[in-house]
Every structure is written in C-alpha cells, then in structure tokens.
C-alpha positions as a Markdown table, in Angstrom:
| # | Residue | x | y | z |
|---|---|---|---|---|
| 1 | Met | 14.2 | -27.4 | 28.6 |
| 2 | Thr | 15.4 | -30.4 | 30.5 |
| 3 | Ile | 14.5 | -33.6 | 28.7 |
| 4 | His | 14.0 | -36.6 | 31.0 |
| 5 | Gly | 14.6 | -40.4 | 29.5 |
| 6 | Pro | 12.3 | -43.0 | 30.5 |
| 7 | Gly | 12.6 | -43.8 | 34.4 |
| 8 | Pro | 13.4 | -46.9 | 35.6 |
| 9 | Asn | 10.9 | -49.8 | 35.0 |
| 10 | Asp | 8.1 | -50.2 | 37.9 |
| 11 | Thr | 6.3 | -53.7 | 38.0 |
| 12 | Ala | 3.7 | -52.2 | 39.7 |
| 13 | Lys | 3.4 | -49.9 | 37.3 |
| 14 | Asn | 3.0 | -52.5 | 34.4 |
| 15 | Glu | 0.8 | -54.8 | 36.9 |
| 16 | Glu | -1.8 | -52.2 | 36.7 |
| 17 | Arg | -1.2 | -51.1 | 33.7 |
| 18 | Leu | -2.0 | -55.1 | 33.1 |
| 19 | Lys | -4.7 | -54.8 | 34.7 |
| 20 | Lys | -6.3 | -51.7 | 33.6 |
| 21 | Thr | -5.9 | -52.9 | 29.8 |
| 22 | Ile | -7.6 | -56.0 | 30.4 |
| 23 | Arg | -10.5 | -54.2 | 31.9 |
| 24 | Asn | -10.7 | -51.8 | 29.3 |
| 25 | Lys | -10.9 | -54.5 | 26.5 |
| 26 | Glu | -13.3 | -56.8 | 28.9 |
| 27 | Ala | -15.5 | -53.6 | 29.2 |
| 28 | Ala | -15.4 | -52.9 | 24.6 |
| 29 | Glu | -16.4 | -56.6 | 24.5 |
| 30 | Met | -19.4 | -56.1 | 26.4 |
| 31 | Ala | -19.9 | -53.0 | 24.1 |
| 32 | Met | -19.8 | -55.0 | 20.8 |
| 33 | Glu | -23.1 | -56.0 | 21.5 |
| 34 | Phe | -24.7 | -52.9 | 21.1 |
| 35 | Ala | -22.6 | -51.7 | 18.3 |
| 36 | Glu | -22.6 | -52.2 | 14.7 |
| 37 | Gly | -20.8 | -51.0 | 11.6 |
| 38 | Glu | -18.1 | -48.1 | 12.2 |
| 39 | Glu | -18.4 | -48.3 | 16.1 |
| 40 | Leu | -18.3 | -52.0 | 15.8 |
| 41 | Ala | -14.9 | -52.4 | 13.1 |
| 42 | Ala | -13.4 | -49.4 | 15.4 |
| 43 | Ile | -13.8 | -51.4 | 18.7 |
| 44 | Gln | -12.6 | -54.0 | 17.2 |
| 45 | Lys | -9.2 | -52.3 | 15.9 |
| 46 | Lys | -8.7 | -51.3 | 19.3 |
| 47 | Asn | -8.8 | -54.3 | 21.2 |
| 48 | Glu | -6.4 | -55.9 | 18.5 |
| 49 | Arg | -4.4 | -53.0 | 20.0 |
| 50 | Arg | -5.2 | -53.6 | 23.7 |
| 51 | Glu | -4.1 | -57.3 | 22.9 |
| 52 | Glu | -0.9 | -56.6 | 21.6 |
| 53 | His | -0.3 | -54.3 | 24.5 |
| 54 | Ile | -1.7 | -57.2 | 27.1 |
| 55 | Asp | 1.0 | -59.6 | 25.7 |
| 56 | Gly | 4.0 | -56.8 | 25.6 |
| 57 | Leu | 3.4 | -56.3 | 29.7 |
| 58 | Arg | 3.0 | -59.8 | 30.3 |
| 59 | Ala | 6.3 | -60.4 | 28.5 |
| 60 | Glu | 7.8 | -57.6 | 30.2 |
| 61 | Ile | 6.5 | -58.5 | 33.5 |
| 62 | Leu | 8.1 | -62.2 | 32.7 |
| 63 | Ala | 11.2 | -60.9 | 32.0 |
| 64 | Glu | 11.7 | -58.1 | 35.3 |
| 65 | Ala | 10.9 | -61.1 | 37.4 |
| 66 | Lys | 13.2 | -63.8 | 35.9 |
| 67 | Ser | 15.6 | -60.5 | 36.0 |
| 68 | Arg | 15.3 | -60.5 | 40.1 |
| 69 | Ile | 15.4 | -64.0 | 40.3 |
| 70 | Asn | 19.0 | -64.1 | 38.8 |
| 71 | Gly | 19.8 | -61.8 | 40.9 |
| 72 | Tyr | 19.7 | -58.0 | 38.7 |
| 73 | Ser | 17.4 | -54.6 | 39.8 |
C-alpha cells in the first residue's frame, strides 16, 4: 500500500477552485429564492461553509503570491 502525502501547491488549481466555489455559491443564492424550510436552511448552511472555503483559498493564494515575490517557490 502506497501512502501519498499532499502534493505541491498549485496556484492555478487554487484559483480554479476559488472560481468554482464562488460560482456554486452564487448558484445556490439564486436557488434560495425558490427554497423554503429545511431546504433553505441546508443551502444557507452550505453557503456559510463555502464562504469559509473562499476566505481560506484567497488567503492561500495571497500567501503563495507573497512567497513567489520573496523568492520562495
């Protein structure tokens, strides 16, 4: 059995994940107009998690950019 650790950070992948998460959040916000009750609550909760993920990805992308500027790869 081979155990793989995390691979190197790929800024392009993080940027694409950020864009995808934002698109999903926006689509869910539109869906909320037609949802109610438990479905609405579930969408809201998921969007809260998406917002946390977006914040984390933005911070990671910024940190990677600062590292490149400072000469780290």
